[in-house]
A tleap script that builds the chain and sets N, CA, C and O, in Angstrom:
source leaprc.protein.ff14SB
mol = sequence {
  NMET SER GLY ALA THR ALA LEU TYR ILE SER
  LYS HIE ARG PRO SER THR LEU ILE PHE GLY
  LEU SER PRO ASP LYS HIE ALA LEU SER ARG
  MET ALA LEU TYR TRP GLY VAL TYR PRO VAL
  GLU THR LYS ILE TYR THR SER ILE ASN GLU
  MET ILE ASP LYS GLU LYS ASP LEU LEU VAL
  LYS LYS LYS LEU LEU SER LYS GLY ASP LYS
  ILE VAL ILE VAL SER GLY THR ASN PRO THR
  PRO GLY GLY SER SER LEU ILE ARG ILE ASP
  LEU CLEU
}
set mol.1.N position { 0.976 -1.247 -0.119 }
set mol.1.CA position { -0.026 0.078 0.037 }
set mol.1.C position { 1.066 1.340 0.061 }
set mol.1.O position { 1.004 2.290 -0.720 }
set mol.2.N position { 1.845 1.214 0.862 }
set mol.2.CA position { 2.639 2.527 0.643 }
set mol.2.C position { 3.653 3.040 -0.104 }
set mol.2.O position { 3.918 4.234 -0.242 }
set mol.3.N position { 4.578 1.502 -0.893 }
set mol.3.CA position { 4.918 1.612 -1.849 }
set mol.3.C position { 7.048 1.568 -0.943 }
set mol.3.O position { 8.198 1.877 -1.256 }
set mol.4.N position { 6.443 1.095 -0.031 }
set mol.4.CA position { 7.975 1.386 0.640 }
set mol.4.C position { 9.019 -0.504 0.142 }
set mol.4.O position { 10.247 -0.577 0.086 }
set mol.5.N position { 8.224 -1.489 -0.077 }
set mol.5.CA position { 8.606 -2.946 -0.891 }
set mol.5.C position { 9.397 -2.172 -1.690 }
set mol.5.O position { 10.564 -1.917 -1.393 }
set mol.6.N position { 8.590 -1.577 -3.179 }
set mol.6.CA position { 8.427 -1.063 -4.450 }
set mol.6.C position { 9.887 -0.293 -4.068 }
set mol.6.O position { 10.840 -1.039 -4.296 }
set mol.7.N position { 10.199 0.778 -3.640 }
set mol.7.CA position { 12.019 1.219 -2.559 }
set mol.7.C position { 12.831 0.306 -2.736 }
set mol.7.O position { 13.676 0.028 -3.586 }
set mol.8.N position { 12.272 -0.340 -1.352 }
set mol.8.CA position { 13.814 -1.333 -1.180 }
set mol.8.C position { 14.733 -2.177 -2.159 }
set mol.8.O position { 15.930 -2.459 -2.112 }
set mol.9.N position { 13.557 -2.525 -3.215 }
set mol.9.CA position { 13.757 -3.686 -4.151 }
set mol.9.C position { 14.186 -2.007 -5.533 }
set mol.9.O position { 14.720 -2.540 -6.506 }
set mol.10.N position { 14.159 -1.556 -5.604 }
set mol.10.CA position { 14.700 -0.491 -6.365 }
set mol.10.C position { 16.269 -0.275 -5.764 }
set mol.10.O position { 17.365 -0.345 -6.320 }
set mol.11.N position { 16.011 -0.086 -4.871 }
set mol.11.CA position { 17.594 0.616 -4.445 }
set mol.11.C position { 18.658 -0.215 -5.259 }
set mol.11.O position { 19.607 0.322 -5.830 }
set mol.12.N position { 18.329 -2.096 -5.265 }
set mol.12.CA position { 18.987 -2.719 -5.461 }
set mol.12.C position { 19.157 -3.245 -6.838 }
set mol.12.O position { 19.380 -4.363 -7.303 }
set mol.13.N position { 18.940 -1.807 -7.435 }
set mol.13.CA position { 18.857 -1.793 -9.383 }
set mol.13.C position { 18.585 -3.036 -10.227 }
set mol.13.O position { 19.635 -3.279 -10.822 }
set mol.14.N position { 17.883 -3.709 -10.469 }
set mol.14.CA position { 17.331 -5.097 -10.418 }
set mol.14.C position { 17.239 -5.027 -12.542 }
set mol.14.O position { 16.483 -4.266 -13.146 }
set mol.15.N position { 17.932 -5.737 -13.026 }
set mol.15.CA position { 17.551 -4.850 -14.386 }
set mol.15.C position { 15.959 -6.078 -14.866 }
set mol.15.O position { 15.953 -6.693 -15.932 }
set mol.16.N position { 15.195 -6.145 -14.188 }
set mol.16.CA position { 14.362 -6.260 -14.485 }
set mol.16.C position { 13.315 -5.166 -14.468 }
set mol.16.O position { 13.813 -4.052 -14.307 }
set mol.17.N position { 11.413 -5.196 -14.645 }
set mol.17.CA position { 10.836 -3.966 -14.114 }
set mol.17.C position { 10.603 -4.366 -12.860 }
set mol.17.O position { 10.869 -5.506 -12.477 }
set mol.18.N position { 9.950 -3.219 -11.926 }
set mol.18.CA position { 9.500 -3.402 -11.041 }
set mol.18.C position { 8.393 -2.771 -11.094 }
set mol.18.O position { 8.234 -1.616 -11.489 }
set mol.19.N position { 7.274 -3.801 -10.542 }
set mol.19.CA position { 5.896 -3.654 -10.747 }
set mol.19.C position { 5.696 -2.379 -9.091 }
set mol.19.O position { 6.241 -2.821 -8.079 }
set mol.20.N position { 4.962 -0.948 -8.934 }
set mol.20.CA position { 4.346 -1.126 -7.936 }
set mol.20.C position { 3.204 -0.319 -7.589 }
set mol.20.O position { 2.890 0.871 -7.561 }
set mol.21.N position { 2.562 -1.793 -7.259 }
set mol.21.CA position { 1.385 -1.474 -7.272 }
set mol.21.C position { 0.291 -1.160 -5.740 }
set mol.21.O position { 0.492 -1.932 -4.803 }
set mol.22.N position { -0.499 -0.365 -5.601 }
set mol.22.CA position { -0.974 -0.206 -4.221 }
set mol.22.C position { -2.369 0.569 -5.220 }
set mol.22.O position { -2.419 0.463 -6.445 }
set mol.23.N position { -3.394 1.312 -4.399 }
set mol.23.CA position { -4.768 1.951 -4.130 }
set mol.23.C position { -4.664 3.612 -4.063 }
set mol.23.O position { -5.363 4.549 -4.449 }
set mol.24.N position { -3.709 3.492 -3.529 }
set mol.24.CA position { -2.525 4.955 -2.516 }
set mol.24.C position { -2.631 5.885 -3.817 }
set mol.24.O position { -1.855 5.546 -4.710 }
set mol.25.N position { -3.458 7.011 -4.099 }
set mol.25.CA position { -2.948 7.623 -5.635 }
set mol.25.C position { -1.464 8.770 -4.727 }
set mol.25.O position { -0.694 9.303 -5.527 }
set mol.26.N position { -1.262 8.975 -3.575 }
set mol.26.CA position { -0.368 9.988 -3.109 }
set mol.26.C position { 1.123 8.381 -3.066 }
set mol.26.O position { 2.087 8.848 -3.671 }
set mol.27.N position { 1.441 7.035 -2.635 }
set mol.27.CA position { 2.029 6.221 -2.777 }
set mol.27.C position { 2.547 5.654 -4.437 }
set mol.27.O position { 3.673 5.205 -4.648 }
set mol.28.N position { 1.391 5.802 -5.581 }
set mol.28.CA position { 1.700 5.583 -6.785 }
set mol.28.C position { 2.553 7.278 -7.034 }
set mol.28.O position { 3.690 7.356 -7.499 }
set mol.29.N position { 1.953 8.163 -6.731 }
set mol.29.CA position { 3.484 9.334 -7.514 }
set mol.29.C position { 5.019 9.048 -6.645 }
set mol.29.O position { 6.184 9.145 -7.032 }
set mol.30.N position { 4.508 8.712 -5.494 }
set mol.30.CA position { 6.063 8.300 -4.695 }
set mol.30.C position { 6.629 7.412 -5.748 }
set mol.30.O position { 7.744 7.744 -6.148 }
set mol.31.N position { 6.192 6.546 -6.182 }
set mol.31.CA position { 6.826 5.154 -6.522 }
set mol.31.C position { 7.099 5.494 -7.903 }
set mol.31.O position { 8.073 4.818 -8.236 }
set mol.32.N position { 6.700 6.233 -8.890 }
set mol.32.CA position { 6.584 7.155 -9.772 }
set mol.32.C position { 8.237 7.731 -10.090 }
set mol.32.O position { 8.673 8.005 -11.208 }
set mol.33.N position { 8.918 7.813 -8.916 }
set mol.33.CA position { 10.280 8.724 -8.851 }
set mol.33.C position { 11.180 7.228 -7.994 }
set mol.33.O position { 12.273 7.462 -7.478 }
set mol.34.N position { 10.868 6.457 -7.961 }
set mol.34.CA position { 12.045 5.859 -8.008 }
set mol.34.C position { 12.502 4.909 -8.802 }
set mol.34.O position { 11.715 4.418 -9.611 }
set mol.35.N position { 13.462 4.583 -8.763 }
set mol.35.CA position { 14.659 4.115 -10.293 }
set mol.35.C position { 13.270 2.963 -10.151 }
set mol.35.O position { 12.450 2.688 -9.275 }
set mol.36.N position { 13.721 2.263 -12.301 }
set mol.36.CA position { 13.096 0.987 -12.534 }
set mol.36.C position { 11.636 0.626 -11.685 }
set mol.36.O position { 11.461 -0.514 -11.255 }
set mol.37.N position { 10.596 1.725 -11.483 }
set mol.37.CA position { 9.283 0.884 -10.622 }
set mol.37.C position { 7.984 2.122 -11.803 }
set mol.37.O position { 7.764 3.283 -12.149 }
set mol.38.N position { 7.501 0.604 -11.938 }
set mol.38.CA position { 6.452 1.455 -12.800 }
set mol.38.C position { 5.036 0.810 -11.965 }
set mol.38.O position { 4.512 -0.283 -11.748 }
set mol.39.N position { 4.791 2.446 -11.629 }
set mol.39.CA position { 3.495 2.449 -10.571 }
set mol.39.C position { 1.942 1.797 -11.222 }
set mol.39.O position { 1.445 2.466 -12.128 }
set mol.40.N position { 1.398 0.880 -10.901 }
set mol.40.CA position { -0.061 0.581 -11.577 }
set mol.40.C position { -1.502 0.968 -9.879 }
set mol.40.O position { -1.497 0.666 -8.685 }
set mol.41.N position { -2.416 1.699 -10.746 }
set mol.41.CA position { -3.053 1.870 -9.355 }
set mol.41.C position { -3.813 0.453 -9.386 }
set mol.41.O position { -3.886 -0.133 -10.467 }
set mol.42.N position { -4.385 -0.118 -8.228 }
set mol.42.CA position { -4.980 -0.756 -7.571 }
set mol.42.C position { -6.478 -0.970 -7.532 }
set mol.42.O position { -7.096 0.020 -7.923 }
set mol.43.N position { -7.401 -2.237 -7.079 }
set mol.43.CA position { -8.252 -1.598 -5.783 }
set mol.43.C position { -7.956 -2.653 -4.314 }
set mol.43.O position { -7.028 -3.449 -4.167 }
set mol.44.N position { -8.673 -2.450 -3.693 }
set mol.44.CA position { -8.286 -3.478 -1.877 }
set mol.44.C position { -9.369 -4.446 -2.396 }
set mol.44.O position { -10.525 -4.539 -2.806 }
set mol.45.N position { -8.260 -5.088 -2.114 }
set mol.45.CA position { -8.620 -7.086 -1.969 }
set mol.45.C position { -8.719 -7.789 -0.561 }
set mol.45.O position { -8.023 -7.766 0.454 }
set mol.46.N position { -9.599 -8.270 -0.844 }
set mol.46.CA position { -10.171 -8.537 1.072 }
set mol.46.C position { -8.971 -9.958 1.276 }
set mol.46.O position { -8.671 -10.229 2.438 }
set mol.47.N position { -8.272 -10.889 0.026 }
set mol.47.CA position { -7.490 -11.700 0.430 }
set mol.47.C position { -6.179 -11.205 -0.346 }
set mol.47.O position { -6.088 -10.420 -1.290 }
set mol.48.N position { -5.138 -11.954 0.391 }
set mol.48.CA position { -3.885 -11.522 -0.865 }
set mol.48.C position { -3.722 -12.973 -1.993 }
set mol.48.O position { -3.203 -12.814 -3.098 }
set mol.49.N position { -4.377 -14.735 -1.410 }
set mol.49.CA position { -4.998 -14.168 -3.276 }
set mol.49.C position { -5.772 -13.960 -4.079 }
set mol.49.O position { -5.935 -14.867 -4.897 }
set mol.50.N position { -6.327 -13.121 -4.183 }
set mol.50.CA position { -7.322 -12.692 -5.093 }
set mol.50.C position { -6.825 -11.506 -5.429 }
set mol.50.O position { -7.244 -10.828 -6.367 }
set mol.51.N position { -5.574 -11.092 -4.406 }
set mol.51.CA position { -5.195 -9.520 -4.630 }
set mol.51.C position { -4.051 -9.964 -6.208 }
set mol.51.O position { -3.994 -9.349 -7.273 }
set mol.52.N position { -3.465 -10.920 -5.888 }
set mol.52.CA position { -2.193 -11.478 -6.793 }
set mol.52.C position { -2.906 -12.084 -7.966 }
set mol.52.O position { -2.322 -11.738 -8.993 }
set mol.53.N position { -4.065 -12.946 -8.251 }
set mol.53.CA position { -4.475 -13.166 -9.330 }
set mol.53.C position { -5.518 -12.424 -9.937 }
set mol.53.O position { -5.830 -12.740 -11.085 }
set mol.54.N position { -6.260 -11.271 -9.240 }
set mol.54.CA position { -6.485 -10.003 -10.097 }
set mol.54.C position { -5.733 -9.149 -11.159 }
set mol.54.O position { -6.022 -8.730 -12.279 }
set mol.55.N position { -4.149 -9.027 -9.964 }
set mol.55.CA position { -3.146 -8.396 -10.674 }
set mol.55.C position { -2.363 -8.573 -11.812 }
set mol.55.O position { -1.833 -7.947 -12.730 }
set mol.56.N position { -2.541 -9.870 -11.288 }
set mol.56.CA position { -1.219 -10.546 -12.384 }
set mol.56.C position { -2.655 -10.445 -13.697 }
set mol.56.O position { -2.615 -9.460 -14.433 }
set mol.57.N position { -2.915 -10.672 -13.743 }
set mol.57.CA position { -4.089 -11.051 -14.788 }
set mol.57.C position { -4.627 -9.314 -15.758 }
set mol.57.O position { -5.260 -9.231 -16.811 }
set mol.58.N position { -3.980 -7.985 -14.742 }
set mol.58.CA position { -4.470 -6.593 -15.454 }
set mol.58.C position { -3.011 -6.682 -16.074 }
set mol.58.O position { -2.687 -6.344 -17.213 }
set mol.59.N position { -2.498 -7.017 -15.441 }
set mol.59.CA position { -0.705 -6.754 -16.001 }
set mol.59.C position { -0.683 -7.257 -17.427 }
set mol.59.O position { 0.027 -6.800 -18.323 }
set mol.60.N position { -1.487 -8.187 -17.523 }
set mol.60.CA position { -1.387 -9.182 -19.061 }
set mol.60.C position { -2.039 -8.698 -19.988 }
set mol.60.O position { -1.708 -8.605 -21.170 }
set mol.61.N position { -3.442 -8.216 -19.247 }
set mol.61.CA position { -4.380 -7.488 -19.977 }
set mol.61.C position { -3.561 -6.027 -20.421 }
set mol.61.O position { -3.743 -5.632 -21.573 }
set mol.62.N position { -2.842 -5.388 -19.691 }
set mol.62.CA position { -2.192 -4.075 -20.246 }
set mol.62.C position { -1.248 -4.421 -20.749 }
set mol.62.O position { -0.817 -3.336 -21.141 }
set mol.63.N position { -0.130 -5.570 -21.249 }
set mol.63.CA position { 0.531 -6.084 -22.162 }
set mol.63.C position { 1.997 -5.328 -21.434 }
set mol.63.O position { 3.061 -5.233 -22.044 }
set mol.64.N position { 1.803 -4.905 -20.221 }
set mol.64.CA position { 3.245 -5.420 -19.842 }
set mol.64.C position { 3.458 -6.647 -19.076 }
set mol.64.O position { 3.797 -6.193 -17.983 }
set mol.65.N position { 3.469 -8.019 -18.964 }
set mol.65.CA position { 3.270 -9.505 -18.810 }
set mol.65.C position { 2.984 -9.859 -20.270 }
set mol.65.O position { 2.374 -9.221 -21.128 }
set mol.66.N position { 3.758 -11.382 -20.332 }
set mol.66.CA position { 2.810 -11.656 -20.996 }
set mol.66.C position { 3.220 -13.365 -20.608 }
set mol.66.O position { 4.284 -13.830 -20.199 }
set mol.67.N position { 1.865 -14.068 -20.935 }
set mol.67.CA position { 2.135 -15.569 -20.498 }
set mol.67.C position { 3.711 -16.261 -20.646 }
set mol.67.O position { 4.776 -15.950 -21.180 }
set mol.68.N position { 3.270 -17.177 -19.987 }
set mol.68.CA position { 5.154 -17.429 -20.008 }
set mol.68.C position { 5.827 -16.621 -19.038 }
set mol.68.O position { 6.907 -17.087 -18.677 }
set mol.69.N position { 5.525 -15.669 -18.581 }
set mol.69.CA position { 6.338 -14.635 -17.994 }
set mol.69.C position { 6.424 -15.301 -16.267 }
set mol.69.O position { 5.516 -15.909 -15.701 }
set mol.70.N position { 7.906 -14.935 -15.649 }
set mol.70.CA position { 8.617 -15.655 -14.685 }
set mol.70.C position { 8.159 -14.233 -13.821 }
set mol.70.O position { 7.901 -13.096 -14.216 }
set mol.71.N position { 8.183 -14.773 -12.631 }
set mol.71.CA position { 7.771 -13.011 -11.692 }
set mol.71.C position { 7.988 -13.471 -10.289 }
set mol.71.O position { 8.099 -14.667 -10.023 }
set mol.72.N position { 8.046 -12.579 -9.441 }
set mol.72.CA position { 8.408 -12.801 -7.816 }
set mol.72.C position { 7.610 -11.329 -7.713 }
set mol.72.O position { 7.681 -10.216 -8.233 }
set mol.73.N position { 6.637 -12.178 -6.502 }
set mol.73.CA position { 5.491 -10.951 -5.948 }
set mol.73.C position { 6.156 -11.118 -4.527 }
set mol.73.O position { 6.221 -12.254 -4.057 }
set mol.74.N position { 6.531 -10.306 -3.993 }
set mol.74.CA position { 7.199 -9.733 -2.967 }
set mol.74.C position { 5.865 -8.341 -2.068 }
set mol.74.O position { 5.875 -7.141 -2.342 }
set mol.75.N position { 4.838 -9.055 -0.981 }
set mol.75.CA position { 3.905 -8.208 -0.336 }
set mol.75.C position { 3.727 -8.194 0.781 }
set mol.75.O position { 3.991 -9.101 1.570 }
set mol.76.N position { 3.350 -7.374 0.965 }
set mol.76.CA position { 2.545 -7.425 2.952 }
set mol.76.C position { 1.188 -7.189 3.102 }
set mol.76.O position { 0.361 -6.374 2.694 }
set mol.77.N position { 1.237 -8.421 4.006 }
set mol.77.CA position { -0.710 -8.649 4.420 }
set mol.77.C position { -0.432 -7.855 5.474 }
set mol.77.O position { -1.482 -7.238 5.652 }
set mol.78.N position { 0.377 -7.488 6.305 }
set mol.78.CA position { 0.384 -6.236 7.451 }
set mol.78.C position { 0.403 -4.748 6.849 }
set mol.78.O position { 0.740 -4.391 5.719 }
set mol.79.N position { 0.122 -4.279 7.512 }
set mol.79.CA position { 0.101 -2.175 6.999 }
set mol.79.C position { 0.747 -1.739 7.078 }
set mol.79.O position { 0.799 -0.591 6.635 }
set mol.80.N position { 1.658 -2.269 7.650 }
set mol.80.CA position { 3.009 -1.771 8.810 }
set mol.80.C position { 3.775 -0.854 7.840 }
set mol.80.O position { 3.574 -1.972 7.367 }
set mol.81.N position { 4.426 -0.016 7.064 }
set mol.81.CA position { 5.602 -0.241 6.374 }
set mol.81.C position { 6.685 -0.875 7.333 }
set mol.81.O position { 6.930 -1.040 8.528 }
set mol.82.N position { 7.422 -1.251 5.455 }
set mol.82.CA position { 8.316 -2.504 6.034 }
set mol.82.C position { 7.627 -3.008 5.951 }
set mol.82.O position { 7.888 -3.511 4.859 }
set mol.83.N position { 6.258 -3.638 6.391 }
set mol.83.CA position { 6.131 -4.847 6.737 }
set mol.83.C position { 5.670 -6.240 5.698 }
set mol.83.O position { 4.605 -6.855 5.638 }
set mol.84.N position { 6.898 -6.407 4.981 }
set mol.84.CA position { 6.559 -6.984 3.698 }
set mol.84.C position { 6.272 -8.750 4.139 }
set mol.84.O position { 7.487 -8.926 4.220 }
set mol.85.N position { 6.001 -9.409 4.299 }
set mol.85.CA position { 5.535 -10.669 4.186 }
set mol.85.C position { 5.449 -11.714 3.454 }
set mol.85.O position { 5.853 -12.789 3.898 }
set mol.86.N position { 5.005 -11.634 2.413 }
set mol.86.CA position { 5.562 -13.308 0.884 }
set mol.86.C position { 6.145 -12.514 0.157 }
set mol.86.O position { 6.150 -11.482 -0.514 }
set mol.87.N position { 6.668 -13.440 0.570 }
set mol.87.CA position { 7.565 -13.841 -1.578 }
set mol.87.C position { 6.953 -15.053 -2.183 }
set mol.87.O position { 6.650 -16.008 -1.468 }
set mol.88.N position { 6.738 -15.060 -3.605 }
set mol.88.CA position { 6.115 -15.551 -4.198 }
set mol.88.C position { 6.817 -16.230 -5.621 }
set mol.88.O position { 6.102 -15.569 -6.375 }
set mol.89.N position { 7.508 -16.889 -6.393 }
set mol.89.CA position { 7.955 -16.965 -7.552 }
set mol.89.C position { 6.675 -17.524 -8.195 }
set mol.89.O position { 6.165 -18.412 -7.512 }
set mol.90.N position { 6.067 -17.250 -9.259 }
set mol.90.CA position { 5.015 -17.377 -10.199 }
set mol.90.C position { 5.210 -17.654 -11.581 }
set mol.90.O position { 6.093 -17.004 -12.140 }
set mol.91.N position { 4.581 -18.470 -12.235 }
set mol.91.CA position { 4.812 -17.960 -13.241 }
set mol.91.C position { 3.390 -17.599 -13.992 }
set mol.91.O position { 2.302 -17.571 -13.418 }
set mol.92.N position { 3.636 -17.302 -15.516 }
set mol.92.CA position { 2.350 -16.559 -15.910 }
set mol.92.C position { 1.570 -17.805 -16.769 }
set mol.92.O position { 0.464 -17.610 -17.271 }
savepdb mol mol.pdb
quit
């Protein structure tokens, strides 16, 4: 929600795209200034699995990702800044 995880990842300057997803417009504005981060506005979901499924579909629909791409999902289930508690490697 805050974009803090996108900032932490951005500081390592990975060679891949970083999508910073948040429903918060202020967080999206901040993430637009982070190195290599592409901010994407999302909805608020009731479960982490619903969020992952819907947002993967959204990124494919926007042609930001393609079927067969490997992705790493880093997310927080806790609203505390820096509270990322999920890392998942997935294949679209």
